[in-house]
C-alpha positions as CSV (number, residue, x, y, z in Angstrom):
1,X,-20.5,-97.7,-109.5
2,X,-17.8,-97.9,-112.2
3,X,-17.8,-100.8,-114.5
4,X,-14.1,-101.2,-113.9
5,X,-14.6,-103.9,-111.1
6,X,-12.9,-106.4,-113.5
7,X,-10.4,-104.0,-114.3
8,X,-5.5,-104.9,-112.8
9,X,-4.3,-102.1,-110.8
10,X,-1.6,-100.3,-112.2
11,X,1.2,-102.6,-111.6
12,X,0.4,-100.4,-108.9
13,X,2.3,-97.8,-106.9
14,X,2.6,-98.6,-103.3
15,X,1.7,-95.5,-101.5
16,X,3.9,-94.3,-98.6
17,X,1.1,-95.6,-96.1
18,X,1.1,-98.9,-98.0
19,X,5.0,-99.2,-97.6
20,X,4.7,-98.4,-94.0
21,X,2.1,-101.2,-93.5
22,X,4.4,-103.7,-95.3
23,X,7.5,-102.6,-93.2
24,X,5.3,-103.0,-89.9
25,X,5.5,-106.8,-90.4
26,X,9.3,-106.9,-89.6
27,X,10.9,-106.2,-86.4
28,X,12.7,-103.2,-87.7
29,X,10.2,-101.3,-89.9
30,X,12.4,-98.1,-90.1
31,X,15.3,-100.3,-91.5
32,X,13.1,-101.8,-94.2
33,X,11.8,-98.2,-95.2
34,X,15.4,-96.8,-95.2
35,X,16.5,-99.7,-97.5
36,X,13.7,-99.0,-100.0
37,X,14.9,-95.3,-100.0
38,X,18.4,-96.4,-100.6
39,X,17.6,-99.2,-103.1
40,X,14.1,-98.5,-104.6
41,X,14.1,-101.7,-106.7
42,X,15.1,-104.2,-104.1
43,X,12.7,-106.9,-103.1
44,X,12.7,-107.5,-99.4
45,X,11.9,-110.5,-97.1
46,X,9.1,-110.0,-94.6
47,X,7.8,-112.2,-91.9
48,X,4.1,-113.5,-92.0
49,X,1.8,-114.1,-89.1
50,X,1.4,-110.6,-87.6
51,X,0.3,-108.0,-90.1
52,X,-0.7,-110.6,-92.6
53,X,-0.4,-114.1,-93.9
54,X,0.3,-114.8,-97.6
55,X,-1.2,-117.5,-99.8
56,X,1.0,-118.3,-102.8
57,X,-0.6,-119.8,-105.9
58,X,0.8,-120.7,-109.3
59,X,0.4,-117.5,-111.4
60,X,-2.3,-118.6,-113.8
61,X,-4.5,-120.2,-111.1
62,X,-3.7,-117.3,-108.8
63,X,-5.0,-114.9,-111.6
64,X,-8.1,-117.0,-111.8
65,X,-8.7,-116.6,-108.1
66,X,-8.1,-112.9,-108.3
67,X,-10.6,-112.5,-111.2
68,X,-13.2,-114.5,-109.2
69,X,-12.6,-112.2,-106.1
70,X,-13.1,-108.9,-108.0
71,X,-15.6,-110.2,-110.5
72,X,-18.1,-111.9,-108.2
73,X,-16.8,-111.3,-104.7
74,X,-15.6,-108.5,-102.3
75,X,-12.3,-107.9,-104.0
76,X,-8.9,-108.7,-102.6
77,X,-6.2,-107.5,-100.3
78,X,-2.8,-106.6,-101.7
79,X,-1.6,-108.9,-104.4
80,X,1.9,-109.3,-105.8
81,X,3.5,-111.5,-108.5
82,X,6.9,-112.7,-107.7
83,X,8.9,-115.3,-109.8
84,X,6.0,-117.2,-111.3
85,X,3.7,-117.1,-108.2
86,X,0.9,-115.0,-107.1
87,X,1.1,-113.8,-103.6
88,X,-2.3,-113.1,-102.1
89,X,-2.1,-111.2,-98.8
90,X,-4.6,-112.6,-96.4
91,X,-5.7,-112.0,-92.7
92,X,-3.5,-113.4,-90.1
93,X,-4.5,-117.1,-89.3
94,X,-5.5,-117.8,-92.8
95,X,-2.4,-119.9,-93.5
96,X,-3.3,-122.3,-90.7
97,X,-7.0,-122.5,-91.5
98,X,-7.2,-122.6,-95.5
99,X,-5.6,-126.0,-96.0
100,X,-8.0,-127.7,-93.6
101,X,-11.0,-126.0,-95.2
102,X,-9.8,-127.1,-98.7
103,X,-9.4,-130.7,-97.5
104,X,-12.8,-130.6,-95.8
105,X,-14.5,-129.6,-98.9
106,X,-12.3,-132.2,-100.8
107,X,-10.6,-129.5,-102.9
108,X,-7.3,-129.9,-101.4
109,X,-4.7,-132.8,-101.4
110,X,-7.4,-135.5,-100.9
111,X,-9.2,-134.2,-104.0
112,X,-6.1,-134.4,-106.1
113,X,-5.3,-138.0,-104.9
114,X,-8.8,-139.1,-105.9
115,X,-8.4,-137.7,-109.3
116,X,-11.0,-135.0,-108.9
117,X,-11.4,-132.9,-112.0
118,X,-10.5,-129.3,-111.6
119,X,-8.9,-129.8,-108.1
120,X,-7.2,-126.7,-106.6
121,X,-3.5,-126.9,-107.2
122,X,-1.2,-126.9,-104.2
123,X,-1.5,-123.6,-102.5
124,X,1.5,-122.5,-100.4
125,X,0.2,-120.9,-97.1
126,X,2.7,-118.7,-95.2
127,X,1.8,-117.9,-91.7
128,X,3.5,-117.5,-88.4
129,X,7.1,-118.6,-88.5
130,X,7.3,-118.1,-92.2
131,X,8.6,-115.3,-94.3
132,X,8.0,-114.1,-98.0
133,X,9.9,-112.0,-100.5
134,X,7.8,-109.2,-101.7
135,X,8.4,-106.8,-104.6
136,X,9.7,-103.2,-103.7
137,X,7.1,-100.4,-103.8
138,X,7.0,-99.9,-107.7
139,X,6.4,-96.2,-107.4
140,X,9.7,-95.6,-105.7
141,X,11.9,-97.1,-108.6
142,X,13.7,-94.5,-110.7
143,X,12.1,-93.7,-114.0
144,X,14.9,-95.2,-116.0
145,X,15.2,-98.4,-113.9
146,X,14.3,-101.5,-116.0
147,X,11.3,-103.5,-114.7
148,X,12.0,-106.5,-112.7
149,X,10.9,-109.7,-114.6
150,X,8.0,-111.3,-112.8
151,X,8.2,-109.1,-109.8
152,X,5.4,-106.5,-109.3
153,X,2.4,-105.4,-107.5
154,X,-1.0,-106.2,-109.0
155,X,-3.1,-104.8,-106.1
156,X,-0.7,-102.5,-104.3
157,X,-1.2,-101.7,-100.5
158,X,-2.3,-98.2,-100.3
159,X,-3.1,-97.7,-96.6
160,X,-1.8,-98.5,-93.2
161,X,-4.8,-100.9,-92.5
162,X,-5.7,-102.6,-95.8
163,X,-8.7,-105.0,-95.8
164,X,-7.4,-108.6,-96.0
165,X,-9.5,-111.6,-97.0
166,X,-9.9,-114.5,-94.5
167,X,-9.7,-118.2,-95.3
168,X,-13.4,-118.5,-96.2
169,X,-13.1,-116.0,-99.0
170,X,-10.0,-117.4,-100.4
171,X,-11.6,-121.0,-100.3
172,X,-14.5,-119.5,-102.3
173,X,-12.3,-118.0,-104.8
174,X,-10.2,-121.2,-105.2
175,X,-13.1,-123.5,-105.7
176,X,-14.6,-121.2,-108.3
177,X,-11.2,-120.9,-110.2
178,X,-10.9,-124.7,-110.1
179,X,-14.4,-125.1,-111.5
180,X,-13.7,-122.4,-114.2
181,X,-10.5,-124.2,-115.2
182,X,-12.3,-127.2,-116.4
183,X,-14.3,-125.2,-119.0
184,X,-12.0,-125.0,-121.9
185,X,-12.5,-121.9,-124.1
186,X,-11.9,-121.8,-127.9
187,X,-11.1,-118.2,-127.5
188,X,-7.6,-116.9,-126.6
189,X,-7.3,-115.4,-123.1
190,X,-7.9,-111.7,-122.7
191,X,-4.8,-109.6,-122.2
192,X,-4.2,-109.9,-118.5
193,X,-2.3,-106.5,-118.2
194,X,-5.4,-104.7,-119.4
195,X,-7.2,-105.4,-116.1
196,X,-7.6,-102.8,-113.4
197,X,-9.1,-103.9,-110.1
198,X,-11.3,-101.1,-108.6
199,X,-10.0,-101.1,-104.9
200,X,-12.6,-98.5,-103.9
201,X,-15.3,-101.4,-104.0
202,X,-13.9,-102.9,-101.0
203,X,-13.8,-99.9,-98.7
């Protein structure tokens, strides 16, 4: 096994199969794919609850969760960064279950109210009835197009049936990220864009 398990995907290129999976979440997949062909750099709004749920975390905390998932856990599903938030794609049903698991373990809102050190920051859980804006498939953008600030794929979907973590895995990652946040390092953080997550580990 390669030692790149801690390593970020190429701001990755969404494959044609990955784009088809994303588009399948909407009522009109062909329309979404046609939009991406016509406007390669356009983000698109997709509904949650059928193909996937999305857990949105503050960027720094979301990165810590992602590092825990790839460093010590099973890896992640697709992950995007959009306007200062980390969007972790999860199995349908996760949005409903994760908040109650966090509260049960006293890492959610109740933990923050009691002043718990290292509590998990508010996570926005998007499920059935919700929609999220996701970046366009990066690989379809023209070579001379300027990158969209704060809008990119960190772990791009590359198959029509990507593996998606459930609520228990995201709970595990959030708790470990919260615990790690209390340990203050005297060293500067590593260059985040240098990481490359080895997606072959979760196959």
